[in-house]
C-alpha distance (Angstrom), angle and dihedral (degrees) to the residues before:
residue distance angle dihedral
X1 . . .
X2 3.79 . .
X3 3.76 125.1 .
X4 3.83 112.6 -131.5
X5 3.75 118.6 -136.8
X6 3.83 124.2 -168.8
X7 3.80 120.1 -171.6
X8 3.73 135.1 165.7
X9 3.78 136.1 74.2
X10 3.78 145.6 -85.5
X11 3.78 126.7 -132.9
X12 3.79 112.1 -140.3
X13 3.77 123.0 -157.5
X14 3.81 115.9 -120.1
X15 3.78 90.7 -115.2
X16 3.78 92.1 61.6
X17 3.83 100.5 41.4
X18 3.85 98.0 94.8
X19 3.83 95.2 50.5
X20 3.80 94.4 41.8
X21 3.74 93.6 50.6
X22 3.80 90.0 48.9
X23 3.85 93.4 48.8
X24 3.86 96.4 43.2
X25 3.85 98.7 86.7
X26 3.83 90.4 53.1
X27 3.79 91.9 47.8
X28 3.77 92.1 50.1
X29 3.84 93.0 46.6
X30 3.82 92.2 49.2
X31 3.82 92.6 48.0
X32 3.79 94.3 47.9
X33 3.85 87.8 55.8
X34 3.78 93.1 54.2
X35 3.79 116.6 110.7
X36 3.81 108.1 -106.9
X37 3.82 97.7 22.6
X38 3.80 110.8 130.2
X39 3.82 102.6 167.4
X40 3.80 131.5 8.1
X41 3.79 121.7 173.6
X42 3.78 126.2 164.2
X43 3.81 115.3 169.5
X44 3.73 134.0 170.2
X45 3.84 110.9 -111.2
X46 3.84 114.9 -106.3
X47 3.80 94.8 -135.6
X48 3.84 102.3 34.6
X49 3.83 119.8 40.7
X50 3.81 91.4 -160.4
X51 3.78 94.4 60.9
X52 3.76 124.8 82.2
X53 3.81 116.1 -170.1
X54 3.81 114.2 -140.7
X55 3.80 131.2 -161.1
X56 3.85 121.9 170.3
X57 3.79 135.6 171.5
X58 3.80 124.4 -170.4
X59 3.81 127.3 -178.4
X60 3.78 93.1 -122.1
X61 3.82 145.1 -10.6
X62 3.85 92.3 -91.8
X63 3.83 91.7 57.3
X64 3.84 90.6 46.2
X65 3.75 92.6 50.7
X66 3.82 92.8 47.4
X67 3.83 86.4 53.3
X68 3.79 90.8 50.2
X69 3.81 90.6 50.6
X70 3.80 93.2 49.3
X71 3.73 92.3 48.5
X72 3.79 94.2 49.7
X73 3.81 89.1 58.8
X74 3.82 96.4 41.6
X75 3.73 134.6 94.2
X76 3.81 88.8 -109.3
X77 3.83 89.7 54.2
X78 3.83 91.3 52.6
X79 3.82 93.5 44.7
X80 3.83 92.6 50.5
X81 3.78 97.8 44.4
X82 3.82 90.7 109.9
X83 3.80 94.8 45.3
X84 3.76 116.1 111.7
X85 3.81 109.5 -126.5
X86 3.84 123.0 -148.1
X87 3.84 104.9 -177.5
X88 3.72 138.5 158.9
X89 3.78 116.3 -159.8
X90 3.79 119.6 -164.3
X91 3.80 136.2 173.6
X92 3.79 119.1 -133.2
X93 3.79 112.8 -157.3
X94 3.77 91.0 -158.0
């Protein structure tokens, strides 16, 4: 079984910043409660308010894919549809 790690950042348009910042705590809370989630950090960048740094770890690909599915149907997914994603996804064979 391979742990899945996603790291990178999203760039959020100015027009979406307020709603995204407001929704972020709920998104983090829901994700941390997901089965298979080991680590989930999303933080606004210190030097650029439009960038949110992302780091995620899931126990396996199935858990990661369930997370992606949930997010695509969530309020967070709808709010961030216009965000530009810059991610690297790797597998760690522990």
